[in-house]
Structure formats: structure tokens, C-alpha cells
C-alpha positions as protocol buffer text, in pm:
chain_id: "A"
residue {
  index: 1
  type: UNK
  ca { x: -23825 y: -18559 z: -6387 }
}
residue {
  index: 2
  type: UNK
  ca { x: -23803 y: -18586 z: -6763 }
}
residue {
  index: 3
  type: UNK
  ca { x: -23654 y: -18881 z: -6944 }
}
residue {
  index: 4
  type: UNK
  ca { x: -23351 y: -18668 z: -7049 }
}
residue {
  index: 5
  type: UNK
  ca { x: -23287 y: -18568 z: -6686 }
}
residue {
  index: 6
  type: UNK
  ca { x: -23308 y: -18933 z: -6578 }
}
residue {
  index: 7
  type: UNK
  ca { x: -23058 y: -19042 z: -6846 }
}
residue {
  index: 8
  type: UNK
  ca { x: -22821 y: -18758 z: -6751 }
}
residue {
  index: 9
  type: UNK
  ca { x: -22836 y: -18852 z: -6379 }
}
residue {
  index: 10
  type: UNK
  ca { x: -22785 y: -19220 z: -6460 }
}
residue {
  index: 11
  type: UNK
  ca { x: -22478 y: -19138 z: -6674 }
}
residue {
  index: 12
  type: UNK
  ca { x: -22339 y: -18924 z: -6392 }
}
residue {
  index: 13
  type: UNK
  ca { x: -22376 y: -19212 z: -6144 }
}
residue {
  index: 14
  type: UNK
  ca { x: -22216 y: -19462 z: -6386 }
}
residue {
  index: 15
  type: UNK
  ca { x: -21931 y: -19221 z: -6468 }
}
residue {
  index: 16
  type: UNK
  ca { x: -21879 y: -19151 z: -6097 }
}
residue {
  index: 17
  type: UNK
  ca { x: -21857 y: -19523 z: -6020 }
}
residue {
  index: 18
  type: UNK
  ca { x: -21595 y: -19563 z: -6294 }
}
residue {
  index: 19
  type: UNK
  ca { x: -21392 y: -19277 z: -6149 }
}
residue {
  index: 20
  type: UNK
  ca { x: -21406 y: -19435 z: -5802 }
}
residue {
  index: 21
  type: UNK
  ca { x: -21283 y: -19769 z: -5943 }
}
residue {
  index: 22
  type: UNK
  ca { x: -21000 y: -19596 z: -6130 }
}
residue {
  index: 23
  type: UNK
  ca { x: -20898 y: -19404 z: -5818 }
}
residue {
  index: 24
  type: UNK
  ca { x: -20894 y: -19726 z: -5615 }
}
residue {
  index: 25
  type: UNK
  ca { x: -20672 y: -19895 z: -5874 }
}
residue {
  index: 26
  type: UNK
  ca { x: -20430 y: -19602 z: -5873 }
}
residue {
  index: 27
  type: UNK
  ca { x: -20422 y: -19597 z: -5493 }
}
residue {
  index: 28
  type: UNK
  ca { x: -20336 y: -19969 z: -5484 }
}
residue {
  index: 29
  type: UNK
  ca { x: -20027 y: -19904 z: -5695 }
}
residue {
  index: 30
  type: UNK
  ca { x: -19933 y: -19573 z: -5532 }
}
residue {
  index: 31
  type: UNK
  ca { x: -19713 y: -19736 z: -5267 }
}
residue {
  index: 32
  type: UNK
  ca { x: -19466 y: -19847 z: -5535 }
}
residue {
  index: 33
  type: UNK
  ca { x: -19134 y: -19676 z: -5481 }
}
residue {
  index: 34
  type: UNK
  ca { x: -19220 y: -19521 z: -5144 }
}
residue {
  index: 35
  type: UNK
  ca { x: -18948 y: -19561 z: -4890 }
}
residue {
  index: 36
  type: UNK
  ca { x: -18703 y: -19692 z: -5150 }
}
residue {
  index: 37
  type: UNK
  ca { x: -18414 y: -19519 z: -4976 }
}
residue {
  index: 38
  type: UNK
  ca { x: -18448 y: -19727 z: -4659 }
}
residue {
  index: 39
  type: UNK
  ca { x: -18301 y: -20072 z: -4706 }
}
residue {
  index: 40
  type: UNK
  ca { x: -18432 y: -20355 z: -4493 }
}
residue {
  index: 41
  type: UNK
  ca { x: -18176 y: -20517 z: -4265 }
}
residue {
  index: 42
  type: UNK
  ca { x: -18018 y: -20835 z: -4396 }
}
residue {
  index: 43
  type: UNK
  ca { x: -18174 y: -21150 z: -4250 }
}
residue {
  index: 44
  type: UNK
  ca { x: -17971 y: -21349 z: -4000 }
}
residue {
  index: 45
  type: UNK
  ca { x: -17918 y: -21707 z: -4119 }
}
residue {
  index: 46
  type: UNK
  ca { x: -18018 y: -21989 z: -3889 }
}
residue {
  index: 47
  type: UNK
  ca { x: -17776 y: -22276 z: -3859 }
}
residue {
  index: 48
  type: UNK
  ca { x: -17839 y: -22642 z: -3782 }
}
residue {
  index: 49
  type: UNK
  ca { x: -17870 y: -22730 z: -3415 }
}
residue {
  index: 50
  type: UNK
  ca { x: -17922 y: -23044 z: -3211 }
}
residue {
  index: 51
  type: UNK
  ca { x: -18275 y: -23188 z: -3198 }
}
residue {
  index: 52
  type: UNK
  ca { x: -18504 y: -23000 z: -2961 }
}
residue {
  index: 53
  type: UNK
  ca { x: -18678 y: -23166 z: -2666 }
}
residue {
  index: 54
  type: UNK
  ca { x: -19010 y: -23193 z: -2854 }
}
residue {
  index: 55
  type: UNK
  ca { x: -18869 y: -23337 z: -3177 }
}
residue {
  index: 56
  type: UNK
  ca { x: -18844 y: -23712 z: -3222 }
}
residue {
  index: 57
  type: UNK
  ca { x: -18557 y: -23832 z: -3437 }
}
residue {
  index: 58
  type: UNK
  ca { x: -18663 y: -23837 z: -3804 }
}
residue {
  index: 59
  type: UNK
  ca { x: -19000 y: -23674 z: -3734 }
}
residue {
  index: 60
  type: UNK
  ca { x: -19064 y: -23315 z: -3847 }
}
residue {
  index: 61
  type: UNK
  ca { x: -19185 y: -23075 z: -3582 }
}
residue {
  index: 62
  type: UNK
  ca { x: -19560 y: -23008 z: -3624 }
}
residue {
  index: 63
  type: UNK
  ca { x: -19500 y: -22632 z: -3659 }
}
residue {
  index: 64
  type: UNK
  ca { x: -19206 y: -22667 z: -3898 }
}
residue {
  index: 65
  type: UNK
  ca { x: -19187 y: -22447 z: -4206 }
}
residue {
  index: 66
  type: UNK
  ca { x: -18987 y: -22718 z: -4385 }
}
residue {
  index: 67
  type: UNK
  ca { x: -18756 y: -23011 z: -4327 }
}
residue {
  index: 68
  type: UNK
  ca { x: -18393 y: -22908 z: -4372 }
}
residue {
  index: 69
  type: UNK
  ca { x: -18349 y: -23183 z: -4634 }
}
residue {
  index: 70
  type: UNK
  ca { x: -18632 y: -23031 z: -4842 }
}
residue {
  index: 71
  type: UNK
  ca { x: -18456 y: -22693 z: -4874 }
}
residue {
  index: 72
  type: UNK
  ca { x: -18196 y: -22730 z: -5151 }
}
residue {
  index: 73
  type: UNK
  ca { x: -17852 y: -22573 z: -5109 }
}
residue {
  index: 74
  type: UNK
  ca { x: -17852 y: -22268 z: -5337 }
}
residue {
  index: 75
  type: UNK
  ca { x: -18233 y: -22271 z: -5348 }
}
residue {
  index: 76
  type: UNK
  ca { x: -18537 y: -22258 z: -5126 }
}
residue {
  index: 77
  type: UNK
  ca { x: -18901 y: -22340 z: -5065 }
}
residue {
  index: 78
  type: UNK
  ca { x: -19213 y: -22135 z: -5000 }
}
residue {
  index: 79
  type: UNK
  ca { x: -19408 y: -22229 z: -4689 }
}
residue {
  index: 80
  type: UNK
  ca { x: -19719 y: -22017 z: -4640 }
}
residue {
  index: 81
  type: UNK
  ca { x: -19610 y: -21657 z: -4591 }
}
residue {
  index: 82
  type: UNK
  ca { x: -19242 y: -21751 z: -4550 }
}
residue {
  index: 83
  type: UNK
  ca { x: -18969 y: -21829 z: -4801 }
}
residue {
  index: 84
  type: UNK
  ca { x: -18696 y: -22048 z: -4654 }
}
residue {
  index: 85
  type: UNK
  ca { x: -18368 y: -22047 z: -4845 }
}
residue {
  index: 86
  type: UNK
  ca { x: -18035 y: -22222 z: -4796 }
}
residue {
  index: 87
  type: UNK
  ca { x: -17774 y: -21999 z: -4963 }
}
residue {
  index: 88
  type: UNK
  ca { x: -17491 y: -22221 z: -4837 }
}
residue {
  index: 89
  type: UNK
  ca { x: -17485 y: -22561 z: -4669 }
}
residue {
  index: 90
  type: UNK
  ca { x: -17638 y: -22547 z: -4322 }
}
residue {
  index: 91
  type: UNK
  ca { x: -17730 y: -22175 z: -4341 }
}
residue {
  index: 92
  type: UNK
  ca { x: -18106 y: -22111 z: -4356 }
}
residue {
  index: 93
  type: UNK
  ca { x: -18269 y: -21773 z: -4420 }
}
residue {
  index: 94
  type: UNK
  ca { x: -18633 y: -21675 z: -4363 }
}
residue {
  index: 95
  type: UNK
  ca { x: -18800 y: -21411 z: -4580 }
}
residue {
  index: 96
  type: UNK
  ca { x: -19149 y: -21279 z: -4639 }
}
residue {
  index: 97
  type: UNK
  ca { x: -19320 y: -21436 z: -4941 }
}
residue {
  index: 98
  type: UNK
  ca { x: -19482 y: -21100 z: -5027 }
}
residue {
  index: 99
  type: UNK
  ca { x: -19316 y: -20917 z: -5317 }
}
residue {
  index: 100
  type: UNK
  ca { x: -19221 y: -20561 z: -5224 }
}
residue {
  index: 101
  type: UNK
  ca { x: -19329 y: -20425 z: -5564 }
}
residue {
  index: 102
  type: UNK
  ca { x: -19705 y: -20474 z: -5562 }
}
residue {
  index: 103
  type: UNK
  ca { x: -19778 y: -20712 z: -5276 }
}
residue {
  index: 104
  type: UNK
  ca { x: -19815 y: -21030 z: -5482 }
}
residue {
  index: 105
  type: UNK
  ca { x: -19703 y: -21357 z: -5328 }
}
residue {
  index: 106
  type: UNK
  ca { x: -19380 y: -21480 z: -5487 }
}
residue {
  index: 107
  type: UNK
  ca { x: -19435 y: -21779 z: -5713 }
}
residue {
  index: 108
  type: UNK
  ca { x: -19126 y: -21998 z: -5677 }
}
residue {
  index: 109
  type: UNK
  ca { x: -18759 y: -22034 z: -5595 }
}
residue {
  index: 110
  type: UNK
  ca { x: -18559 y: -22151 z: -5895 }
}
residue {
  index: 111
  type: UNK
  ca { x: -18239 y: -22070 z: -6079 }
}
residue {
  index: 112
  type: UNK
  ca { x: -18090 y: -21926 z: -5761 }
}
residue {
  index: 113
  type: UNK
  ca { x: -18359 y: -21657 z: -5725 }
}
residue {
  index: 114
  type: UNK
  ca { x: -18696 y: -21603 z: -5559 }
}
residue {
  index: 115
  type: UNK
  ca { x: -18934 y: -21516 z: -5842 }
}
residue {
  index: 116
  type: UNK
  ca { x: -19253 y: -21311 z: -5851 }
}
residue {
  index: 117
  type: UNK
  ca { x: -19478 y: -21396 z: -6145 }
}
residue {
  index: 118
  type: UNK
  ca { x: -19689 y: -21079 z: -6120 }
}
residue {
  index: 119
  type: UNK
  ca { x: -19438 y: -20833 z: -6269 }
}
residue {
  index: 120
  type: UNK
  ca { x: -19114 y: -21030 z: -6302 }
}
residue {
  index: 121
  type: UNK
  ca { x: -18925 y: -20918 z: -5991 }
}
residue {
  index: 122
  type: UNK
  ca { x: -18645 y: -21150 z: -5881 }
}
residue {
  index: 123
  type: UNK
  ca { x: -18480 y: -21161 z: -5541 }
}
residue {
  index: 124
  type: UNK
  ca { x: -18156 y: -21320 z: -5424 }
}
residue {
  index: 125
  type: UNK
  ca { x: -18160 y: -21600 z: -5169 }
}
residue {
  index: 126
  type: UNK
  ca { x: -18087 y: -21333 z: -4905 }
}
residue {
  index: 127
  type: UNK
  ca { x: -18393 y: -21130 z: -5016 }
}
residue {
  index: 128
  type: UNK
  ca { x: -18198 y: -20863 z: -5207 }
}
residue {
  index: 129
  type: UNK
  ca { x: -18341 y: -20731 z: -5533 }
}
residue {
  index: 130
  type: UNK
  ca { x: -18178 y: -20897 z: -5836 }
}
residue {
  index: 131
  type: UNK
  ca { x: -18423 y: -20775 z: -6101 }
}
residue {
  index: 132
  type: UNK
  ca { x: -18701 y: -20515 z: -6072 }
}
residue {
  index: 133
  type: UNK
  ca { x: -18948 y: -20362 z: -6088 }
}
residue {
  index: 134
  type: UNK
  ca { x: -18917 y: -20421 z: -5710 }
}
residue {
  index: 135
  type: UNK
  ca { x: -18668 y: -20181 z: -5553 }
}
residue {
  index: 136
  type: UNK
  ca { x: -18677 y: -20303 z: -5192 }
}
residue {
  index: 137
  type: UNK
  ca { x: -18562 y: -20641 z: -5060 }
}
residue {
  index: 138
  type: UNK
  ca { x: -18799 y: -20902 z: -4922 }
}
residue {
  index: 139
  type: UNK
  ca { x: -18859 y: -20853 z: -4551 }
}
residue {
  index: 140
  type: UNK
  ca { x: -18653 y: -21076 z: -4323 }
}
residue {
  index: 141
  type: UNK
  ca { x: -18836 y: -21333 z: -4108 }
}
residue {
  index: 142
  type: UNK
  ca { x: -18671 y: -21502 z: -3815 }
}
residue {
  index: 143
  type: UNK
  ca { x: -18619 y: -21878 z: -3851 }
}
residue {
  index: 144
  type: UNK
  ca { x: -18430 y: -22136 z: -3649 }
}
residue {
  index: 145
  type: UNK
  ca { x: -18328 y: -22494 z: -3708 }
}
residue {
  index: 146
  type: UNK
  ca { x: -18452 y: -22748 z: -3459 }
}
residue {
  index: 147
  type: UNK
  ca { x: -18333 y: -23100 z: -3534 }
}
residue {
  index: 148
  type: UNK
  ca { x: -18410 y: -23158 z: -3900 }
}
residue {
  index: 149
  type: UNK
  ca { x: -18678 y: -22888 z: -3916 }
}
residue {
  index: 150
  type: UNK
  ca { x: -18672 y: -22518 z: -4001 }
}
residue {
  index: 151
  type: UNK
  ca { x: -18896 y: -22343 z: -3750 }
}
residue {
  index: 152
  type: UNK
  ca { x: -19041 y: -21993 z: -3730 }
}
residue {
  index: 153
  type: UNK
  ca { x: -18799 y: -21790 z: -3517 }
}
């Protein structure tokens, strides 16, 4: 093989690798907007209940997502892969912390919205889209209140 043939083959391999990387990047974003016509069902709020049999008074349950007192009324907290909000006093909602636009984890709950820092999507405390580019609501996650703890449902 001549030096020119070697350079040509090397350029082909390098160009091919670049094309594969570009195709992978496009594929990662290709799910945006798919299934936009199907709205996710609204999450069912959990309401405060009496302490459960395994919860000592004043002690959070070991599997709790959050203490009810730590979830502000009109706000929420992020606990792992779950966002727990309290749209009105005593009503708790569980939502996925994964933004429906590009799969980023939402960054915070402030100003009455759940905010994704990746592309600026904002969701209401019920998971509905307030500001895009996301077009689908956050997925509902079942939660329940046990004593002073919000538990996975």
C-alpha cells in the first residue's frame, strides 16, 4: 500500500467515526416531540394520614421521600428520581424528575414551577408543561403520606 492509499484510508475511517458520532447525537434527540398528542394522566394527590404502624412519632420513615414539613405549600422538593410537590396545604403530588424534553433531570422547584436547567422547560406543580421546549407533562409517580413522611406509593 502506498502512502497516499494509507492516508486516504485513514481519512475514511476518521470521517466514518465522525458520521457515527453525529448520527448518535441526532438519534438521542430524535424522540423529542414523539407522542405529543397523548397526554399523561394527571397525578393523584396524596393527603395526610395518621402515622403508620412502623413510624415513631417525630421520626421520618427510613424509606421516606421527604418529611411533609420539608415540602413547602406551593412548592416542592426533589428526592432522587421523584419530585414531591404540595400544590395546596395537605395535598402532595409525586412526579418523575426526568424532563420530558431531552431526558435531563430537573434542577429545582422554585417560583411555583419545576425547572429544568438543560433547555429551560418549566412544569407546574401538577407536572403540566408551563414553558417549553417540553411538550409533554412530567410522568406521575404514586406517593402517599404516612405520619409526617411522604412515601413512595
